[in-house]
C-alpha positions as CSV (number, residue, x, y, z in Angstrom):
1,M,94.1,100.3,103.3
2,A,94.2,96.6,104.1
3,A,96.8,95.5,106.7
4,R,97.7,92.4,108.6
5,V,98.4,92.7,112.3
6,D,98.0,89.1,113.6
7,R,100.8,89.5,116.2
8,L,100.4,93.2,117.0
9,V,97.1,93.2,118.9
10,S,98.4,92.3,122.4
11,E,99.6,94.9,124.9
12,P,103.0,95.2,123.3
13,L,101.1,97.4,120.8
14,R,101.0,100.0,123.6
15,D,104.8,100.0,124.0
16,S,105.4,100.0,120.2
17,F,103.0,103.0,119.8
18,A,104.7,105.0,122.6
19,Q,108.2,104.2,121.4
20,C,107.3,105.2,117.8
21,R,105.8,108.5,118.8
22,A,108.7,109.3,121.1
23,L,111.2,108.7,118.3
24,S,109.6,111.2,116.0
25,V,109.9,113.9,118.6
26,A,113.5,112.9,119.3
27,L,114.4,113.2,115.7
28,T,113.2,116.8,115.6
29,A,114.5,117.8,119.0
30,P,117.5,119.8,117.6
31,L,115.3,121.9,115.3
32,S,114.2,125.4,115.8
33,D,110.7,126.5,114.9
34,A,112.1,128.0,111.7
35,D,114.0,124.8,110.9
36,A,110.8,122.8,111.3
37,T,108.6,125.2,109.2
38,V,110.6,125.6,105.9
39,Q,109.9,123.4,102.9
40,S,113.0,123.0,100.6
41,M,111.2,121.6,97.5
42,A,107.8,120.3,96.4
43,D,108.7,116.6,97.1
44,A,109.7,117.4,100.7
45,S,107.6,118.5,103.6
46,P,108.5,120.6,106.6
47,A,109.4,118.7,109.8
48,K,106.5,120.3,111.6
49,W,104.2,119.0,108.9
50,H,105.4,115.4,109.3
51,L,104.8,115.7,113.1
52,A,101.4,117.0,112.5
53,H,100.3,114.8,109.6
54,T,101.1,111.5,111.5
55,T,99.0,112.9,114.4
56,W,96.2,113.8,112.0
57,F,96.2,110.2,110.8
58,L,95.7,108.9,114.3
59,E,93.1,111.5,115.2
60,T,91.1,111.0,112.0
61,F,91.0,107.3,111.5
62,I,91.2,106.0,115.1
63,L,90.0,108.6,117.6
64,R,87.3,110.2,115.5
65,D,85.9,106.9,114.1
66,H,86.5,104.5,117.0
67,V,86.4,106.4,120.2
68,A,83.0,107.7,121.3
69,G,83.0,111.3,122.7
70,Y,86.5,112.2,121.4
71,A,86.9,116.0,120.9
72,A,89.3,117.1,118.2
73,F,92.3,119.2,119.5
74,D,91.7,121.9,116.8
75,P,89.2,121.3,114.0
76,A,91.2,123.5,111.6
77,F,94.1,120.9,111.6
78,A,92.0,118.5,109.5
79,F,92.4,120.9,106.6
80,L,96.0,121.8,107.2
81,F,97.4,118.3,107.7
82,N,95.6,115.9,105.4
83,S,98.0,114.7,102.7
84,Y,96.2,113.2,99.8
85,Y,93.1,111.5,101.1
86,E,90.4,112.7,98.8
87,A,87.7,111.0,100.9
88,E,88.6,113.4,103.7
89,G,87.8,116.4,101.7
90,A,89.7,119.6,100.9
91,R,93.2,120.2,102.1
92,H,96.1,122.7,102.0
93,S,98.2,122.6,98.9
94,R,101.2,120.2,99.2
95,T,103.6,122.7,97.5
96,A,102.6,125.4,100.1
97,R,103.2,123.4,103.3
98,G,106.2,125.5,104.1
99,L,104.0,128.6,104.4
100,I,102.2,127.2,107.4
101,S,104.0,129.4,110.0
102,R,101.2,128.9,112.5
103,P,100.5,126.6,114.4
104,S,103.9,126.8,116.0
105,L,106.1,123.8,116.6
106,D,105.2,123.9,120.3
107,R,101.5,123.8,119.5
108,I,102.0,120.8,117.2
109,L,103.9,119.0,120.0
110,A,101.1,119.8,122.4
111,W,98.6,118.3,119.9
112,R,100.8,115.2,119.7
113,A,100.7,114.8,123.4
114,Y,96.9,115.2,123.5
115,V,96.4,112.6,120.8
116,D,98.9,110.2,122.3
117,A,97.2,110.3,125.7
118,A,93.8,109.7,124.0
119,I,95.1,106.7,122.1
120,L,96.8,105.1,125.1
121,D,93.7,105.7,127.2
122,A,91.4,104.1,124.5
123,L,93.7,101.2,123.5
124,P,92.5,98.6,126.1
125,D,88.9,99.0,124.9
126,L,89.5,99.3,121.1
127,D,88.0,96.6,119.0
128,G,90.0,94.6,116.4
129,A,89.5,97.2,113.7
130,G,90.7,100.0,115.9
131,R,93.8,98.1,117.0
132,T,94.5,97.3,113.3
133,L,94.5,101.0,112.6
134,V,96.8,101.7,115.6
135,A,99.3,99.2,114.1
136,L,98.9,100.8,110.7
137,G,99.4,104.2,112.3
138,I,102.8,103.0,113.7
139,Q,103.9,101.7,110.3
140,H,102.7,105.0,108.7
141,E,104.7,107.1,111.2
142,Q,107.8,105.0,110.7
143,Q,107.6,105.8,107.0
144,H,107.4,109.5,107.8
145,Q,110.3,109.1,110.2
146,E,112.5,108.2,107.3
147,L,111.0,111.0,105.1
148,L,111.5,113.4,108.1
149,Q,115.3,112.7,108.1
150,T,115.7,113.0,104.3
151,D,113.6,116.1,104.1
152,I,115.7,117.8,106.9
153,L,118.8,116.7,105.1
154,H,117.6,118.2,101.8
155,L,116.6,121.4,103.7
156,F,120.0,121.8,105.4
157,A,121.7,121.1,102.1
158,Q,120.3,124.4,100.8
159,N,122.3,126.3,103.4
160,P,125.7,127.2,102.1
161,T,127.2,126.7,105.5
162,F,126.1,123.0,105.5
163,P,124.9,122.8,109.1
164,A,124.9,119.5,110.9
165,L,121.8,118.3,112.6
166,W,123.9,116.1,114.9
167,A,127.6,116.8,115.4
168,H,129.5,113.6,115.1
169,P,133.2,113.0,114.8
170,R,134.1,111.0,111.8
171,T,136.2,107.8,112.1
172,K,138.8,106.6,109.7
173,P,137.2,105.3,106.5
174,A,136.9,101.6,106.2
175,A,139.1,99.7,103.7
176,M,137.8,99.4,100.2
177,P,136.0,96.1,99.6
178,G,137.3,93.6,97.1
179,P,135.9,93.2,93.6
180,L,132.2,92.2,93.2
181,H,131.3,88.5,93.4
182,W,128.3,87.1,91.6
183,I,125.9,85.0,93.6
184,P,123.5,82.8,91.5
185,G,119.9,83.4,92.3
186,R,116.9,81.1,92.5
187,T,115.6,79.9,89.2
188,G,112.3,78.4,88.0
189,I,108.9,79.0,89.5
190,T,108.9,80.6,92.9
191,H,106.5,82.8,94.9
192,I,106.9,86.4,96.1
193,G,104.7,88.7,98.1
194,H,103.5,88.6,101.7
195,D,101.5,85.8,103.1
196,G,101.6,84.9,106.8
197,D,101.7,86.4,110.2
198,G,102.7,89.9,111.1
199,F,102.0,93.3,109.5
200,A,102.2,93.9,105.7
201,F,100.9,96.7,103.5
202,D,98.2,95.8,101.0
203,C,100.5,96.3,98.0
204,E,102.8,93.5,99.3
205,G,100.2,90.9,98.3
206,P,98.7,88.6,97.3
207,R,101.6,86.1,97.2
208,H,101.8,84.8,93.7
209,A,104.0,82.7,91.4
210,V,106.8,84.2,89.3
211,L,109.2,82.6,86.9
212,L,112.9,83.4,87.5
213,E,115.4,82.8,84.6
214,P,119.0,82.0,85.5
215,H,120.6,85.1,86.9
216,A,123.1,86.3,89.6
217,L,123.2,89.2,92.0
218,A,126.3,91.1,93.1
219,D,127.3,90.2,96.6
220,R,127.2,93.9,97.8
221,T,126.0,97.3,96.7
222,I,128.1,99.7,94.6
223,T,130.4,102.0,96.5
224,N,131.3,105.7,96.3
225,G,134.7,104.8,95.0
226,E,133.2,102.7,92.2
227,W,130.9,105.5,91.4
228,L,133.8,107.9,91.1
229,T,135.3,105.6,88.4
230,F,132.0,105.9,86.5
231,I,132.2,109.7,86.8
232,D,135.9,109.8,85.7
233,D,135.0,107.6,82.7
234,G,132.5,110.2,81.5
235,G,129.4,108.4,82.9
236,Y,127.3,111.6,83.0
237,A,128.5,112.8,79.6
238,R,127.9,109.8,77.4
239,P,124.3,109.3,76.2
240,D,124.9,105.6,75.3
241,H,124.6,104.6,78.9
242,W,121.3,106.4,79.5
243,L,117.6,105.8,79.0
244,S,116.1,108.5,76.8
245,D,114.2,110.1,79.7
246,G,117.2,109.8,81.9
247,W,119.5,111.5,79.4
248,A,117.0,114.3,79.0
249,W,116.9,114.7,82.8
250,V,120.7,114.7,83.1
251,Q,120.9,117.5,80.5
252,S,118.0,119.6,81.7
253,E,119.1,119.4,85.4
254,R,122.8,119.5,84.7
255,I,123.5,116.4,86.8
256,V,127.2,115.5,87.2
257,A,127.2,113.5,90.5
258,P,124.9,112.0,93.1
259,L,122.8,114.4,95.2
260,H,124.6,115.9,98.2
261,W,128.1,115.5,96.6
262,H,130.2,118.6,96.6
263,Q,133.7,119.5,95.3
264,V,135.8,121.2,98.0
265,D,139.3,122.2,97.0
266,G,139.2,119.6,94.2
267,R,138.1,116.8,96.4
268,W,134.6,115.2,96.6
269,H,132.7,115.6,99.9
270,G,129.4,114.2,100.9
271,F,126.8,116.1,103.0
272,A,124.7,114.2,105.5
273,L,123.0,114.8,108.8
274,D,126.3,115.0,110.5
275,G,127.6,117.7,108.2
276,L,129.9,117.9,105.2
277,H,132.8,115.4,105.2
278,P,135.3,114.0,102.7
279,L,133.6,111.2,100.7
280,H,134.0,107.7,102.1
281,P,135.1,105.7,99.1
282,A,134.1,102.3,100.7
283,A,130.6,103.3,101.7
284,P,127.6,102.5,99.5
285,V,126.8,105.2,97.0
286,T,123.5,106.9,97.8
287,H,121.1,109.6,96.7
288,I,121.0,108.4,93.2
289,S,118.0,108.3,90.9
290,H,116.7,105.3,89.1
291,Y,118.1,106.9,85.9
292,E,121.5,107.0,87.4
293,A,121.4,103.5,88.8
294,D,120.3,102.1,85.4
295,A,123.0,104.1,83.6
296,Y,125.7,102.8,86.0
297,A,124.5,99.2,85.5
298,R,124.7,99.6,81.7
299,W,128.2,101.1,81.9
300,A,129.2,98.2,84.1
301,G,127.9,95.6,81.6
302,A,125.2,94.5,84.0
303,R,121.6,95.5,84.8
304,L,119.4,96.2,87.8
305,P,117.8,93.2,89.5
306,T,114.1,92.7,89.1
307,E,111.9,92.9,92.2
308,P,111.2,89.1,92.1
309,E,115.0,88.3,91.8
310,W,115.8,90.6,94.8
311,E,112.9,89.4,97.0
312,A,113.6,85.7,96.4
313,A,117.2,86.2,97.4
314,A,116.3,88.4,100.5
315,E,113.9,85.9,102.0
316,A,116.8,84.0,103.5
317,F,118.0,87.0,105.5
318,D,116.9,88.7,108.7
319,P,115.1,91.9,107.8
320,T,115.9,93.4,111.2
321,G,119.7,93.1,110.5
322,G,122.0,95.6,109.0
323,N,122.5,99.3,109.4
324,Q,119.0,100.7,110.2
325,L,117.6,103.4,112.4
326,D,117.5,102.6,116.2
327,R,117.5,106.0,117.8
328,A,117.8,109.7,117.0
329,G,121.2,110.6,115.9
330,P,123.4,110.9,112.8
331,V,122.7,108.3,110.1
332,R,124.8,107.5,107.1
333,P,125.4,104.3,105.0
334,R,128.4,102.3,106.2
335,A,130.9,100.2,104.3
336,T,129.8,96.6,103.8
337,L,131.6,94.3,106.2
338,P,133.8,91.5,104.7
339,G,132.1,88.1,104.2
340,T,130.9,85.6,101.7
341,G,127.6,85.4,99.8
342,L,125.1,88.2,99.6
343,R,125.7,90.9,102.1
344,A,123.8,94.0,103.4
345,M,120.5,93.0,101.8
346,F,118.8,95.1,104.5
347,G,119.8,98.6,105.6
348,D,122.3,101.2,104.4
349,V,120.6,102.1,101.1
350,W,117.3,101.3,99.4
351,E,118.2,99.3,96.3
352,W,116.6,100.3,93.0
353,T,115.1,97.5,90.9
354,S,114.1,97.4,87.3
355,S,110.5,96.6,88.2
356,A,107.6,99.0,87.9
357,Y,105.4,99.6,90.9
358,L,102.3,97.8,89.7
359,P,99.6,95.7,91.4
360,Y,100.2,92.0,91.9
361,P,97.7,89.6,90.4
362,G,94.6,89.6,92.5
363,F,95.3,92.9,94.2
364,R,92.2,94.9,95.3
365,T,92.2,98.3,96.8
366,A,90.5,98.4,100.2
367,P,87.3,100.4,100.6
368,G,87.2,103.8,102.3
369,A,89.8,106.6,102.8
370,V,92.6,104.3,104.0
371,G,92.3,102.4,100.7
372,E,94.0,105.5,99.1
373,Y,97.2,104.7,100.9
374,N,99.1,102.7,98.2
375,G,97.0,101.6,95.3
376,K,96.4,104.9,93.6
377,F,100.2,105.4,93.2
378,M,100.7,102.4,91.0
379,S,101.7,104.3,87.9
380,G,105.1,105.6,86.7
381,Q,107.2,104.6,89.7
382,A,109.9,102.1,90.2
383,V,110.3,99.6,93.2
384,L,113.1,99.8,95.7
385,K,113.9,97.1,98.2
386,G,115.7,96.5,101.5
387,G,115.5,99.6,103.6
388,S,118.2,102.1,104.5
389,C,120.2,103.6,107.3
390,A,117.2,105.9,108.0
391,T,114.6,103.1,108.1
392,P,113.4,102.3,111.6
393,R,114.6,98.8,112.5
394,G,111.8,96.3,112.2
395,H,109.8,98.3,109.6
396,V,110.8,96.4,106.4
397,R,110.8,92.8,105.2
398,A,111.6,91.0,102.0
399,S,108.2,91.7,100.5
400,Y,108.2,95.4,101.4
401,R,107.7,97.6,98.3
402,N,109.1,101.1,98.4
403,F,108.5,103.2,95.3
404,F,109.6,106.5,93.8
405,Y,109.6,108.2,90.5
406,P,112.7,107.6,88.4
407,H,114.2,111.1,88.8
408,Q,113.8,111.3,92.6
409,R,117.0,110.9,94.6
410,W,116.7,112.7,97.9
411,Q,116.1,109.4,99.7
412,F,119.0,107.0,100.7
413,T,118.9,105.2,97.4
414,G,121.6,103.0,95.9
415,L,122.0,100.0,93.8
416,R,123.1,96.4,93.6
417,L,123.9,94.9,90.2
418,A,122.5,91.8,88.5
419,K,123.2,89.9,85.4
420,D,121.8,87.1,83.3
421,L,123.5,83.7,83.4
């Protein structure tokens, strides 16, 4: 895959690599070998697999191809821990990753240490292409760090005792925010997509012109309390709010609330990595599908923003701000702080857009195996923007394009409303 690393080729690359690799290990430190092995559904992967796959990526595309004389830690791992790279040959079935009881978690950690030492030793002598791949490897692992947390959350949610990964006392819920305010967006011809210094994935470009009609964005995301009103008004029981596929999904899956919501003694609770707690009404609603986000928007007399509308508005904000991941520990969306104008554009919850994940004009898939990273998934998925509380800080930017299928909701996904003017 093509990537830009103009400012990531100096020795800070070494520190960024070491910090990234250490964070993945810290995120899994509370897990037993059994915790790290189990796969809770086909969309999720075991924690042990995430630790291994990110290591396979480094060993395969950097050490094997750019470091003379490198000896693989265990040749069998190439089959076990490839994800979807057809150019790298046969691989273990995705749906059976939870059956890989061997190698053990300890052996995976030993492999990580072996690969880390080899990367750090080779880094001073790597050419530009090799350093580009190290930078890509960091970004790739940061994506898996978020998946790692949400996959652990989904796994622990299957346990009727609702275990906490990190015990954390809850504070008094924040006060409910005031009513939504509408912030007019940019209109006319503007440009979106990445073009400039720093890292970006190939799907973020080329930068290109778009036409924005008069519109406005809500100043904040929708809260749990507001979602409760949607439920109480029959939001999940009235087909007039739903896309046809969404209504079929609600009926077949018997959906009545966001994922990880549970009724305890007649009161809604939310399950997160710090356990099961009473729902915070002021916090952003999360773990909703695109179908649910779209239905809420219709019920509210609004719509979801388009990707160009959201990105044009977000370019004015610091992408490293907001509630994002800094260290291993409990993560959960937080109530939006009081203020004026657009708030919390980055962090807390990924925001569904109405835009399909499709190539930009002029997009070309890069040659080779790494070209399979993004381009081949541009079908049937919707774009999300802005990052979440589980996104490593510094990973996202306004042009960043996350994408999932419309029914998927085990990520920290929420919504911000838009409307035409």
